[in-house]
A tleap script that builds the chain and sets N, CA, C and O, in Angstrom:
source leaprc.protein.ff14SB
mol = sequence {
  NMET ILE ALA ALA ARG ARG VAL ALA ALA LEU
  ALA GLY ALA ALA ALA VAL LEU GLY VAL LEU
  ALA GLY CYS GLY ALA ALA ASN GLY ALA THR
  ALA ALA ALA PRO SER THR VAL GLU GLU ILE
  ALA MET ARG THR GLY CYS GLY SER PRO LYS
  ILE GLN VAL ASP ALA ALA GLU LEU ARG GLN
  GLY MET CYS LYS THR SER LYS GLY GLN TYR
  SER VAL THR THR PHE ALA THR GLU LYS GLY
  LYS GLN GLU TRP LEU ASP ASP ALA LEU SER
  TYR GLY GLY ALA TYR LEU ILE GLY THR ARG
  TRP ILE VAL LEU GLY ASN THR PRO GLU MET
  LEU GLU SER PHE ARG GLY LEU LEU GLY GLY
  LYS VAL GLN VAL GLY GLY HIE LYS MET PRO
  SER GLY ALA PRO MET PRO GLY CHIE
}
set mol.1.N position { 96.781 133.932 96.864 }
set mol.1.CA position { 97.626 133.163 95.977 }
set mol.1.C position { 99.077 133.157 96.468 }
set mol.1.O position { 99.747 132.124 96.461 }
set mol.2.N position { 99.544 134.329 96.891 }
set mol.2.CA position { 100.932 134.415 97.378 }
set mol.2.C position { 101.079 133.590 98.652 }
set mol.2.O position { 102.089 132.910 98.836 }
set mol.3.N position { 100.073 133.644 99.541 }
set mol.3.CA position { 100.130 132.858 100.780 }
set mol.3.C position { 100.193 131.369 100.472 }
set mol.3.O position { 100.920 130.634 101.139 }
set mol.4.N position { 99.450 130.913 99.480 }
set mol.4.CA position { 99.469 129.499 99.101 }
set mol.4.C position { 100.845 129.091 98.596 }
set mol.4.O position { 101.316 127.992 98.890 }
set mol.5.N position { 101.490 129.971 97.835 }
set mol.5.CA position { 102.855 129.670 97.349 }
set mol.5.C position { 103.840 129.571 98.506 }
set mol.5.O position { 104.713 128.703 98.513 }
set mol.6.N position { 103.696 130.470 99.494 }
set mol.6.CA position { 104.594 130.436 100.651 }
set mol.6.C position { 104.421 129.128 101.424 }
set mol.6.O position { 105.403 128.507 101.830 }
set mol.7.N position { 103.175 128.717 101.622 }
set mol.7.CA position { 102.904 127.459 102.328 }
set mol.7.C position { 103.530 126.300 101.563 }
set mol.7.O position { 104.160 125.429 102.163 }
set mol.8.N position { 103.362 126.284 100.243 }
set mol.8.CA position { 103.942 125.209 99.431 }
set mol.8.C position { 105.461 125.223 99.515 }
set mol.8.O position { 106.093 124.171 99.607 }
set mol.9.N position { 106.047 126.422 99.484 }
set mol.9.CA position { 107.511 126.526 99.570 }
set mol.9.C position { 108.014 126.037 100.924 }
set mol.9.O position { 109.019 125.330 100.993 }
set mol.10.N position { 107.323 126.410 102.000 }
set mol.10.CA position { 107.723 125.949 103.332 }
set mol.10.C position { 107.584 124.437 103.463 }
set mol.10.O position { 108.437 123.783 104.064 }
set mol.11.N position { 106.519 123.885 102.907 }
set mol.11.CA position { 106.330 122.438 102.952 }
set mol.11.C position { 107.448 121.735 102.194 }
set mol.11.O position { 107.967 120.717 102.653 }
set mol.12.N position { 107.820 122.272 101.038 }
set mol.12.CA position { 108.921 121.692 100.263 }
set mol.12.C position { 110.240 121.764 101.007 }
set mol.12.O position { 111.023 120.815 100.984 }
set mol.13.N position { 110.490 122.895 101.670 }
set mol.13.CA position { 111.722 123.040 102.440 }
set mol.13.C position { 111.760 122.046 103.592 }
set mol.13.O position { 112.804 121.466 103.887 }
set mol.14.N position { 110.618 121.853 104.238 }
set mol.14.CA position { 110.558 120.888 105.339 }
set mol.14.C position { 110.835 119.475 104.834 }
set mol.14.O position { 111.507 118.693 105.507 }
set mol.15.N position { 110.321 119.148 103.653 }
set mol.15.CA position { 110.563 117.821 103.084 }
set mol.15.C position { 112.039 117.625 102.771 }
set mol.15.O position { 112.592 116.556 103.030 }
set mol.16.N position { 112.675 118.644 102.218 }
set mol.16.CA position { 114.107 118.555 101.902 }
set mol.16.C position { 114.914 118.370 103.180 }
set mol.16.O position { 115.833 117.552 103.219 }
set mol.17.N position { 114.576 119.132 104.240 }
set mol.17.CA position { 115.284 118.977 105.510 }
set mol.17.C position { 115.114 117.571 106.061 }
set mol.17.O position { 116.056 116.995 106.605 }
set mol.18.N position { 113.918 117.018 105.922 }
set mol.18.CA position { 113.684 115.652 106.380 }
set mol.18.C position { 114.559 114.660 105.642 }
set mol.18.O position { 115.110 113.747 106.256 }
set mol.19.N position { 114.698 114.822 104.333 }
set mol.19.CA position { 115.545 113.932 103.536 }
set mol.19.C position { 116.997 114.090 103.942 }
set mol.19.O position { 117.713 113.102 104.098 }
set mol.20.N position { 117.438 115.342 104.115 }
set mol.20.CA position { 118.828 115.570 104.520 }
set mol.20.C position { 119.108 114.999 105.894 }
set mol.20.O position { 120.180 114.438 106.124 }
set mol.21.N position { 118.165 115.132 106.810 }
set mol.21.CA position { 118.352 114.560 108.147 }
set mol.21.C position { 118.463 113.051 108.063 }
set mol.21.O position { 119.261 112.452 108.783 }
set mol.22.N position { 117.690 112.433 107.209 }
set mol.22.CA position { 117.772 110.988 107.027 }
set mol.22.C position { 119.115 110.572 106.478 }
set mol.22.O position { 119.651 109.536 106.870 }
set mol.23.N position { 119.667 111.362 105.579 }
set mol.23.CA position { 120.989 111.050 105.023 }
set mol.23.C position { 122.054 111.124 106.103 }
set mol.23.O position { 122.988 110.323 106.109 }
set mol.24.N position { 121.921 112.082 107.019 }
set mol.24.CA position { 122.893 112.189 108.102 }
set mol.24.C position { 122.892 110.946 108.965 }
set mol.24.O position { 123.953 110.486 109.387 }
set mol.25.N position { 121.725 110.396 109.235 }
set mol.25.CA position { 121.641 109.198 110.055 }
set mol.25.C position { 122.321 108.031 109.363 }
set mol.25.O position { 122.944 107.200 110.023 }
set mol.26.N position { 122.210 107.958 108.051 }
set mol.26.CA position { 122.835 106.869 107.309 }
set mol.26.C position { 124.354 106.986 107.334 }
set mol.26.O position { 125.058 105.992 107.155 }
set mol.27.N position { 124.857 108.190 107.555 }
set mol.27.CA position { 126.300 108.403 107.559 }
set mol.27.C position { 126.893 108.341 108.954 }
set mol.27.O position { 127.964 108.902 109.188 }
set mol.28.N position { 126.219 107.667 109.896 }
set mol.28.CA position { 126.815 107.450 111.204 }
set mol.28.C position { 126.195 108.242 112.328 }
set mol.28.O position { 126.493 107.967 113.490 }
set mol.29.N position { 125.336 109.226 112.038 }
set mol.29.CA position { 124.674 109.958 113.112 }
set mol.29.C position { 123.649 109.039 113.769 }
set mol.29.O position { 123.148 108.109 113.136 }
set mol.30.N position { 123.340 109.298 115.028 }
set mol.30.CA position { 122.368 108.471 115.735 }
set mol.30.C position { 120.982 108.742 115.186 }
set mol.30.O position { 120.534 109.889 115.168 }
set mol.31.N position { 120.302 107.704 114.742 }
set mol.31.CA position { 118.937 107.841 114.248 }
set mol.31.C position { 117.985 107.932 115.427 }
set mol.31.O position { 118.310 107.494 116.531 }
set mol.32.N position { 116.820 108.496 115.195 }
set mol.32.CA position { 115.812 108.587 116.247 }
set mol.32.C position { 115.398 107.183 116.687 }
set mol.32.O position { 115.289 106.270 115.868 }
set mol.33.N position { 115.173 107.029 117.970 }
set mol.33.CA position { 114.754 105.736 118.495 }
set mol.33.C position { 113.333 105.433 118.046 }
set mol.33.O position { 112.541 106.349 117.824 }
set mol.34.N position { 113.013 104.172 117.915 }
set mol.34.CA position { 111.647 103.803 117.556 }
set mol.34.C position { 110.670 104.203 118.655 }
set mol.34.O position { 111.082 104.487 119.779 }
set mol.35.N position { 109.393 104.226 118.339 }
set mol.35.CA position { 108.436 104.795 119.272 }
set mol.35.C position { 107.581 103.793 120.038 }
set mol.35.O position { 106.873 104.206 120.957 }
set mol.36.N position { 107.605 102.517 119.719 }
set mol.36.CA position { 106.762 101.577 120.459 }
set mol.36.C position { 107.604 100.759 121.440 }
set mol.36.O position { 108.816 100.612 121.276 }
set mol.37.N position { 106.928 100.234 122.460 }
set mol.37.CA position { 107.602 99.368 123.433 }
set mol.37.C position { 108.278 98.212 122.701 }
set mol.37.O position { 109.434 97.888 122.975 }
set mol.38.N position { 107.559 97.598 121.779 }
set mol.38.CA position { 108.089 96.440 121.062 }
set mol.38.C position { 109.318 96.792 120.225 }
set mol.38.O position { 110.277 96.022 120.189 }
set mol.39.N position { 109.303 97.946 119.552 }
set mol.39.CA position { 110.455 98.351 118.735 }
set mol.39.C position { 111.678 98.643 119.602 }
set mol.39.O position { 112.787 98.218 119.278 }
set mol.40.N position { 111.479 99.360 120.690 }
set mol.40.CA position { 112.595 99.674 121.583 }
set mol.40.C position { 113.132 98.388 122.205 }
set mol.40.O position { 114.345 98.192 122.272 }
set mol.41.N position { 112.240 97.514 122.660 }
set mol.41.CA position { 112.665 96.246 123.259 }
set mol.41.C position { 113.474 95.426 122.265 }
set mol.41.O position { 114.511 94.868 122.623 }
set mol.42.N position { 113.017 95.348 121.032 }
set mol.42.CA position { 113.726 94.589 119.999 }
set mol.42.C position { 115.144 95.126 119.809 }
set mol.42.O position { 116.089 94.349 119.670 }
set mol.43.N position { 115.296 96.442 119.801 }
set mol.43.CA position { 116.627 97.036 119.603 }
set mol.43.C position { 117.557 96.792 120.782 }
set mol.43.O position { 118.777 96.874 120.636 }
set mol.44.N position { 116.990 96.491 121.960 }
set mol.44.CA position { 117.826 96.216 123.127 }
set mol.44.C position { 118.067 94.727 123.320 }
set mol.44.O position { 118.716 94.325 124.286 }
set mol.45.N position { 117.548 93.902 122.408 }
set mol.45.CA position { 117.775 92.464 122.487 }
set mol.45.C position { 116.652 91.706 123.163 }
set mol.45.O position { 116.793 90.514 123.438 }
set mol.46.N position { 115.548 92.363 123.435 }
set mol.46.CA position { 114.385 91.735 124.077 }
set mol.46.C position { 113.326 91.534 123.000 }
set mol.46.O position { 112.625 92.474 122.628 }
set mol.47.N position { 113.216 90.326 122.512 }
set mol.47.CA position { 112.316 90.065 121.401 }
set mol.47.C position { 110.852 90.065 121.748 }
set mol.47.O position { 110.011 90.246 120.867 }
set mol.48.N position { 110.518 89.864 123.021 }
set mol.48.CA position { 109.112 89.746 123.387 }
set mol.48.C position { 108.872 90.333 124.780 }
set mol.48.O position { 108.845 89.594 125.764 }
set mol.49.N position { 108.696 91.665 124.873 }
set mol.49.CA position { 108.464 92.259 126.185 }
set mol.49.C position { 107.117 91.820 126.753 }
set mol.49.O position { 106.147 91.660 126.011 }
set mol.50.N position { 107.060 91.626 128.067 }
set mol.50.CA position { 105.807 91.274 128.723 }
set mol.50.C position { 105.098 92.588 129.082 }
set mol.50.O position { 105.541 93.314 129.972 }
set mol.51.N position { 104.010 92.880 128.391 }
set mol.51.CA position { 103.309 94.148 128.581 }
set mol.51.C position { 102.630 94.153 129.955 }
set mol.51.O position { 101.827 93.278 130.276 }
set mol.52.N position { 102.978 95.164 130.751 }
set mol.52.CA position { 102.438 95.326 132.097 }
set mol.52.C position { 101.318 96.364 132.125 }
set mol.52.O position { 100.333 96.201 132.845 }
set mol.53.N position { 101.471 97.431 131.340 }
set mol.53.CA position { 100.489 98.513 131.270 }
set mol.53.C position { 100.240 98.812 129.803 }
set mol.53.O position { 101.177 98.988 129.025 }
set mol.54.N position { 98.962 98.868 129.433 }
set mol.54.CA position { 98.587 99.194 128.060 }
set mol.54.C position { 97.445 100.199 128.132 }
set mol.54.O position { 96.276 99.833 128.008 }
set mol.55.N position { 97.790 101.460 128.332 }
set mol.55.CA position { 96.809 102.524 128.493 }
set mol.55.C position { 97.036 103.599 127.436 }
set mol.55.O position { 98.073 103.618 126.773 }
set mol.56.N position { 96.079 104.478 127.285 }
set mol.56.CA position { 96.191 105.534 126.275 }
set mol.56.C position { 97.381 106.451 126.551 }
set mol.56.O position { 98.042 106.899 125.614 }
set mol.57.N position { 97.662 106.735 127.821 }
set mol.57.CA position { 98.724 107.682 128.136 }
set mol.57.C position { 100.118 107.057 128.198 }
set mol.57.O position { 101.114 107.759 128.023 }
set mol.58.N position { 100.201 105.741 128.448 }
set mol.58.CA position { 101.511 105.086 128.447 }
set mol.58.C position { 101.365 103.586 128.251 }
set mol.58.O position { 100.324 102.993 128.536 }
set mol.59.N position { 102.454 102.989 127.752 }
set mol.59.CA position { 102.563 101.528 127.644 }
set mol.59.C position { 103.878 101.138 128.283 }
set mol.59.O position { 104.885 101.830 128.128 }
set mol.60.N position { 103.866 100.019 129.008 }
set mol.60.CA position { 105.092 99.563 129.671 }
set mol.60.C position { 105.229 98.062 129.505 }
set mol.60.O position { 104.282 97.303 129.709 }
set mol.61.N position { 106.436 97.651 129.129 }
set mol.61.CA position { 106.742 96.238 129.002 }
set mol.61.C position { 107.996 95.887 129.771 }
set mol.61.O position { 108.914 96.698 129.887 }
set mol.62.N position { 108.032 94.670 130.297 }
set mol.62.CA position { 109.196 94.173 131.041 }
set mol.62.C position { 110.028 93.295 130.131 }
set mol.62.O position { 109.501 92.509 129.344 }
set mol.63.N position { 111.347 93.444 130.251 }
set mol.63.CA position { 112.282 92.664 129.452 }
set mol.63.C position { 113.298 91.995 130.361 }
set mol.63.O position { 113.636 92.512 131.426 }
set mol.64.N position { 113.777 90.843 129.927 }
set mol.64.CA position { 114.873 90.166 130.611 }
set mol.64.C position { 115.782 89.599 129.530 }
set mol.64.O position { 115.370 88.774 128.714 }
set mol.65.N position { 117.025 90.059 129.544 }
set mol.65.CA position { 118.027 89.596 128.582 }
set mol.65.C position { 119.303 89.261 129.344 }
set mol.65.O position { 119.323 89.302 130.574 }
set mol.66.N position { 120.346 88.936 128.631 }
set mol.66.CA position { 121.635 88.649 129.269 }
set mol.66.C position { 122.189 89.875 130.001 }
set mol.66.O position { 123.046 89.736 130.873 }
set mol.67.N position { 121.713 91.062 129.658 }
set mol.67.CA position { 122.166 92.287 130.331 }
set mol.67.C position { 121.434 92.524 131.638 }
set mol.67.O position { 121.871 93.345 132.444 }
set mol.68.N position { 120.321 91.819 131.869 }
set mol.68.CA position { 119.547 91.975 133.094 }
set mol.68.C position { 118.078 92.213 132.809 }
set mol.68.O position { 117.617 92.076 131.676 }
set mol.69.N position { 117.352 92.572 133.856 }
set mol.69.CA position { 115.928 92.854 133.728 }
set mol.69.C position { 115.732 94.367 133.704 }
set mol.69.O position { 116.407 95.099 134.428 }
set mol.70.N position { 114.799 94.832 132.861 }
set mol.70.CA position { 114.540 96.260 132.726 }
set mol.70.C position { 113.149 96.450 132.140 }
set mol.70.O position { 112.549 95.516 131.607 }
set mol.71.N position { 112.647 97.678 132.249 }
set mol.71.CA position { 111.345 97.982 131.661 }
set mol.71.C position { 111.501 99.035 130.579 }
set mol.71.O position { 112.405 99.870 130.622 }
set mol.72.N position { 110.600 98.977 129.607 }
set mol.72.CA position { 110.531 99.951 128.524 }
set mol.72.C position { 109.155 100.594 128.616 }
set mol.72.O position { 108.138 99.901 128.589 }
set mol.73.N position { 109.124 101.917 128.726 }
set mol.73.CA position { 107.860 102.636 128.819 }
set mol.73.C position { 107.810 103.693 127.733 }
set mol.73.O position { 108.762 104.450 127.545 }
set mol.74.N position { 106.691 103.740 127.019 }
set mol.74.CA position { 106.472 104.784 126.018 }
set mol.74.C position { 105.286 105.622 126.473 }
set mol.74.O position { 104.414 105.142 127.197 }
set mol.75.N position { 105.263 106.866 126.046 }
set mol.75.CA position { 104.276 107.832 126.510 }
set mol.75.C position { 103.590 108.506 125.334 }
set mol.75.O position { 104.186 108.700 124.274 }
set mol.76.N position { 102.322 108.860 125.539 }
set mol.76.CA position { 101.563 109.554 124.502 }
set mol.76.C position { 102.075 110.979 124.298 }
set mol.76.O position { 102.011 111.512 123.190 }
set mol.77.N position { 102.584 111.598 125.374 }
set mol.77.CA position { 103.074 112.977 125.275 }
set mol.77.C position { 104.394 113.122 126.035 }
set mol.77.O position { 104.704 112.341 126.934 }
set mol.78.N position { 105.146 114.125 125.655 }
set mol.78.CA position { 106.391 114.439 126.357 }
set mol.78.C position { 106.078 114.918 127.782 }
set mol.78.O position { 106.820 114.607 128.714 }
set mol.79.N position { 104.997 115.665 127.952 }
set mol.79.CA position { 104.594 116.139 129.276 }
set mol.79.C position { 104.272 114.954 130.188 }
set mol.79.O position { 104.681 114.938 131.349 }
set mol.80.N position { 103.548 113.973 129.674 }
set mol.80.CA position { 103.235 112.784 130.455 }
set mol.80.C position { 104.486 112.036 130.870 }
set mol.80.O position { 104.571 111.527 131.987 }
set mol.81.N position { 105.461 111.969 129.967 }
set mol.81.CA position { 106.738 111.319 130.291 }
set mol.81.C position { 107.423 112.054 131.431 }
set mol.81.O position { 107.910 111.425 132.370 }
set mol.82.N position { 107.466 113.371 131.359 }
set mol.82.CA position { 108.158 114.147 132.380 }
set mol.82.C position { 107.477 114.022 133.737 }
set mol.82.O position { 108.156 113.938 134.760 }
set mol.83.N position { 106.142 114.008 133.763 }
set mol.83.CA position { 105.418 113.841 135.026 }
set mol.83.C position { 105.706 112.470 135.633 }
set mol.83.O position { 105.916 112.359 136.841 }
set mol.84.N position { 105.717 111.431 134.808 }
set mol.84.CA position { 106.020 110.083 135.272 }
set mol.84.C position { 107.434 110.038 135.829 }
set mol.84.O position { 107.664 109.478 136.901 }
set mol.85.N position { 108.380 110.623 135.106 }
set mol.85.CA position { 109.781 110.613 135.522 }
set mol.85.C position { 109.967 111.379 136.823 }
set mol.85.O position { 110.703 110.930 137.702 }
set mol.86.N position { 109.313 112.527 136.960 }
set mol.86.CA position { 109.430 113.303 138.199 }
set mol.86.C position { 109.024 112.470 139.405 }
set mol.86.O position { 109.657 112.553 140.457 }
set mol.87.N position { 107.978 111.672 139.262 }
set mol.87.CA position { 107.543 110.803 140.358 }
set mol.87.C position { 108.489 109.618 140.548 }
set mol.87.O position { 108.803 109.258 141.682 }
set mol.88.N position { 108.935 109.024 139.477 }
set mol.88.CA position { 109.726 107.790 139.538 }
set mol.88.C position { 111.136 108.002 140.070 }
set mol.88.O position { 111.667 107.120 140.745 }
set mol.89.N position { 111.756 109.133 139.792 }
set mol.89.CA position { 113.152 109.350 140.177 }
set mol.89.C position { 113.394 109.165 141.668 }
set mol.89.O position { 114.473 108.722 142.061 }
set mol.90.N position { 112.427 109.491 142.500 }
set mol.90.CA position { 112.643 109.378 143.946 }
set mol.90.C position { 112.791 107.929 144.400 }
set mol.90.O position { 113.275 107.677 145.504 }
set mol.91.N position { 112.384 106.981 143.572 }
set mol.91.CA position { 112.490 105.567 143.937 }
set mol.91.C position { 113.851 104.965 143.620 }
set mol.91.O position { 114.107 103.811 143.964 }
set mol.92.N position { 114.720 105.714 142.978 }
set mol.92.CA position { 116.036 105.204 142.623 }
set mol.92.C position { 116.031 104.576 141.249 }
set mol.92.O position { 115.105 104.782 140.464 }
set mol.93.N position { 117.063 103.813 140.959 }
set mol.93.CA position { 117.197 103.184 139.656 }
set mol.93.C position { 117.927 104.076 138.672 }
set mol.93.O position { 118.322 105.198 138.989 }
set mol.94.N position { 118.094 103.554 137.485 }
set mol.94.CA position { 118.757 104.288 136.410 }
set mol.94.C position { 117.780 104.371 135.248 }
set mol.94.O position { 117.083 103.402 134.947 }
set mol.95.N position { 117.730 105.515 134.602 }
set mol.95.CA position { 116.762 105.795 133.561 }
set mol.95.C position { 117.471 106.235 132.285 }
set mol.95.O position { 118.287 107.157 132.313 }
set mol.96.N position { 117.167 105.587 131.181 }
set mol.96.CA position { 117.611 106.039 129.868 }
set mol.96.C position { 116.415 106.765 129.278 }
set mol.96.O position { 115.367 106.163 129.046 }
set mol.97.N position { 116.573 108.061 129.038 }
set mol.97.CA position { 115.454 108.928 128.701 }
set mol.97.C position { 115.577 109.423 127.266 }
set mol.97.O position { 116.587 110.009 126.877 }
set mol.98.N position { 114.533 109.176 126.491 }
set mol.98.CA position { 114.476 109.659 125.115 }
set mol.98.C position { 113.190 110.426 124.890 }
set mol.98.O position { 112.487 110.770 125.840 }
set mol.99.N position { 112.886 110.691 123.643 }
set mol.99.CA position { 111.680 111.422 123.294 }
set mol.99.C position { 110.470 110.506 123.423 }
set mol.99.O position { 110.283 109.591 122.622 }
set mol.100.N position { 109.656 110.759 124.434 }
set mol.100.CA position { 108.436 110.008 124.731 }
set mol.100.C position { 108.689 108.544 125.076 }
set mol.100.O position { 107.799 107.713 124.894 }
set mol.101.N position { 109.882 108.208 125.569 }
set mol.101.CA position { 110.162 106.848 126.035 }
set mol.101.C position { 111.214 106.875 127.134 }
set mol.101.O position { 112.035 107.789 127.206 }
set mol.102.N position { 111.174 105.848 127.995 }
set mol.102.CA position { 112.154 105.673 129.071 }
set mol.102.C position { 112.437 104.180 129.207 }
set mol.102.O position { 111.518 103.361 129.180 }
set mol.103.N position { 113.703 103.838 129.354 }
set mol.103.CA position { 114.102 102.480 129.717 }
set mol.103.C position { 114.620 102.577 131.144 }
set mol.103.O position { 115.524 103.362 131.431 }
set mol.104.N position { 114.046 101.775 132.039 }
set mol.104.CA position { 114.410 101.788 133.453 }
set mol.104.C position { 115.181 100.525 133.782 }
set mol.104.O position { 114.696 99.414 133.566 }
set mol.105.N position { 116.398 100.703 134.311 }
set mol.105.CA position { 117.228 99.575 134.711 }
set mol.105.C position { 117.769 99.777 136.112 }
set mol.105.O position { 117.461 100.771 136.768 }
set mol.106.N position { 118.573 98.834 136.567 }
set mol.106.CA position { 119.133 98.930 137.913 }
set mol.106.C position { 120.386 99.786 137.981 }
set mol.106.O position { 120.643 100.433 138.996 }
set mol.107.N position { 121.164 99.795 136.914 }
set mol.107.CA position { 122.431 100.531 136.944 }
set mol.107.C position { 122.615 101.351 135.671 }
set mol.107.O position { 122.109 100.986 134.610 }
set mol.108.N position { 123.338 102.451 135.783 }
set mol.108.CA position { 123.633 103.243 134.595 }
set mol.108.C position { 124.495 102.468 133.590 }
set mol.108.O position { 124.385 102.671 132.381 }
set mol.109.N position { 125.344 101.587 134.097 }
set mol.109.CA position { 126.212 100.813 133.208 }
set mol.109.C position { 125.386 99.941 132.254 }
set mol.109.O position { 125.715 99.817 131.074 }
set mol.110.N position { 124.320 99.345 132.773 }
set mol.110.CA position { 123.448 98.529 131.930 }
set mol.110.C position { 122.856 99.375 130.808 }
set mol.110.O position { 122.773 98.936 129.661 }
set mol.111.N position { 122.450 100.581 131.149 }
set mol.111.CA position { 121.768 101.429 130.177 }
set mol.111.C position { 122.706 102.075 129.164 }
set mol.111.O position { 122.271 102.464 128.080 }
set mol.112.N position { 123.979 102.192 129.502 }
set mol.112.CA position { 124.929 102.802 128.565 }
set mol.112.C position { 124.992 102.040 127.241 }
set mol.112.O position { 125.089 102.652 126.177 }
set mol.113.N position { 124.938 100.714 127.302 }
set mol.113.CA position { 124.974 99.942 126.048 }
set mol.113.C position { 123.706 100.191 125.227 }
set mol.113.O position { 123.757 100.189 123.998 }
set mol.114.N position { 122.575 100.404 125.892 }
set mol.114.CA position { 121.337 100.713 125.183 }
set mol.114.C position { 121.385 102.124 124.595 }
set mol.114.O position { 120.823 102.378 123.530 }
set mol.115.N position { 122.052 103.029 125.289 }
set mol.115.CA position { 122.155 104.413 124.813 }
set mol.115.C position { 122.826 104.463 123.451 }
set mol.115.O position { 122.456 105.276 122.604 }
set mol.116.N position { 123.811 103.599 123.236 }
set mol.116.CA position { 124.466 103.541 121.931 }
set mol.116.C position { 123.523 103.094 120.819 }
set mol.116.O position { 123.722 103.445 119.656 }
set mol.117.N position { 122.501 102.321 121.171 }
set mol.117.CA position { 121.524 101.826 120.193 }
set mol.117.C position { 120.329 102.754 120.017 }
set mol.117.O position { 119.769 102.858 118.926 }
set mol.118.N position { 119.938 103.433 121.110 }
set mol.118.CA position { 118.696 104.204 121.113 }
set mol.118.C position { 118.880 105.708 121.178 }
set mol.118.O position { 117.974 106.463 120.825 }
set mol.119.N position { 120.054 106.151 121.630 }
set mol.119.CA position { 120.217 107.569 121.915 }
set mol.119.C position { 119.711 107.848 123.322 }
set mol.119.O position { 119.640 106.941 124.151 }
set mol.120.N position { 119.364 109.084 123.588 }
set mol.120.CA position { 118.850 109.461 124.895 }
set mol.120.C position { 119.959 109.803 125.870 }
set mol.120.O position { 121.134 109.866 125.507 }
set mol.121.N position { 119.561 110.023 127.121 }
set mol.121.CA position { 120.530 110.335 128.178 }
set mol.121.C position { 120.223 109.487 129.391 }
set mol.121.O position { 119.068 109.146 129.647 }
set mol.122.N position { 121.263 109.146 130.143 }
set mol.122.CA position { 121.114 108.338 131.342 }
set mol.122.C position { 121.025 109.271 132.544 }
set mol.122.O position { 121.813 110.207 132.685 }
set mol.123.N position { 120.046 108.994 133.408 }
set mol.123.CA position { 119.876 109.752 134.646 }
set mol.123.C position { 119.676 108.753 135.776 }
set mol.123.O position { 118.982 107.750 135.611 }
set mol.124.N position { 120.283 109.029 136.919 }
set mol.124.CA position { 120.161 108.149 138.077 }
set mol.124.C position { 119.212 108.794 139.063 }
set mol.124.O position { 119.314 109.988 139.347 }
set mol.125.N position { 118.276 107.993 139.592 }
set mol.125.CA position { 117.309 108.480 140.562 }
set mol.125.C position { 117.717 108.130 141.965 }
set mol.125.O position { 118.705 107.423 142.167 }
set mol.126.N position { 116.988 108.604 142.925 }
set mol.126.CA position { 117.230 108.315 144.330 }
set mol.126.C position { 116.819 109.492 145.177 }
set mol.126.O position { 116.621 110.603 144.684 }
set mol.127.N position { 116.694 109.228 146.458 }
set mol.127.CA position { 116.303 110.288 147.390 }
set mol.127.C position { 117.444 111.287 147.508 }
set mol.127.O position { 118.616 110.910 147.492 }
set mol.128.N position { 117.093 112.566 147.628 }
set mol.128.CA position { 118.102 113.618 147.697 }
set mol.128.C position { 117.896 114.478 148.945 }
set mol.128.O position { 116.788 114.614 149.463 }
set mol.129.N position { 119.000 115.044 149.400 }
set mol.129.CA position { 118.973 115.996 150.512 }
set mol.129.C position { 118.440 117.327 149.959 }
set mol.129.O position { 118.406 117.519 148.744 }
set mol.130.N position { 118.025 118.243 150.842 }
set mol.130.CA position { 117.570 119.549 150.352 }
set mol.130.C position { 118.616 120.264 149.494 }
set mol.130.O position { 118.268 121.080 148.640 }
set mol.131.N position { 119.882 119.961 149.719 }
set mol.131.CA position { 120.952 120.578 148.922 }
set mol.131.C position { 121.030 120.008 147.517 }
set mol.131.O position { 121.690 120.577 146.647 }
set mol.132.N position { 120.344 118.859 147.286 }
set mol.132.CA position { 120.425 118.193 145.994 }
set mol.132.C position { 121.390 117.025 146.001 }
set mol.132.O position { 121.434 116.253 145.043 }
set mol.133.N position { 122.172 116.881 147.077 }
set mol.133.CA position { 123.118 115.754 147.193 }
set mol.133.C position { 122.354 114.480 147.487 }
set mol.133.O position { 121.298 114.533 148.118 }
set mol.134.N position { 122.866 113.310 147.039 }
set mol.134.CA position { 122.193 112.050 147.349 }
set mol.134.C position { 122.147 111.812 148.849 }
set mol.134.O position { 123.084 112.171 149.564 }
set mol.135.N position { 121.075 111.216 149.328 }
set mol.135.CA position { 120.982 110.862 150.744 }
set mol.135.C position { 121.923 109.692 151.020 }
set mol.135.O position { 122.081 108.814 150.171 }
set mol.136.N position { 122.545 109.670 152.191 }
set mol.136.CA position { 123.415 108.536 152.532 }
set mol.136.C position { 122.656 107.216 152.430 }
set mol.136.O position { 121.524 107.101 152.900 }
set mol.137.N position { 123.279 106.241 151.823 }
set mol.137.CA position { 122.675 104.918 151.684 }
set mol.137.C position { 121.778 104.789 150.486 }
set mol.137.O position { 121.195 103.723 150.290 }
set mol.138.N position { 121.629 105.832 149.655 }
set mol.138.CA position { 120.758 105.759 148.479 }
set mol.138.C position { 121.538 105.965 147.223 }
set mol.138.O position { 120.970 105.937 146.131 }
savepdb mol mol.pdb
quit
């Protein structure tokens, strides 16, 4: 009986924290980014992404707006996102990285405007020297 009360109390506390977190977002804090390719694309001004990959582990859509061409990829797991990113970074480009999603563009400047809408962090890819410095010409 006592264990059931503790579980109920913890569930209630979690619900209150969820409500308080929602209130913070309404007061100017960055809200969590949406989770589907279509939702993320819509927030970046791309009303109709062209879906390139539609698999259980990831979905990817291509967008073209006045800001340029870019892709939006969502992942079933955070681990899957990290594995994809580890492989993709060596090809270059700029990546806006959020929870289980990545927007890939040509330049970090393009992605900075999306970061204000979606949150996340911008990371630049490219080949690196053993020291970690960028390779010349990349």
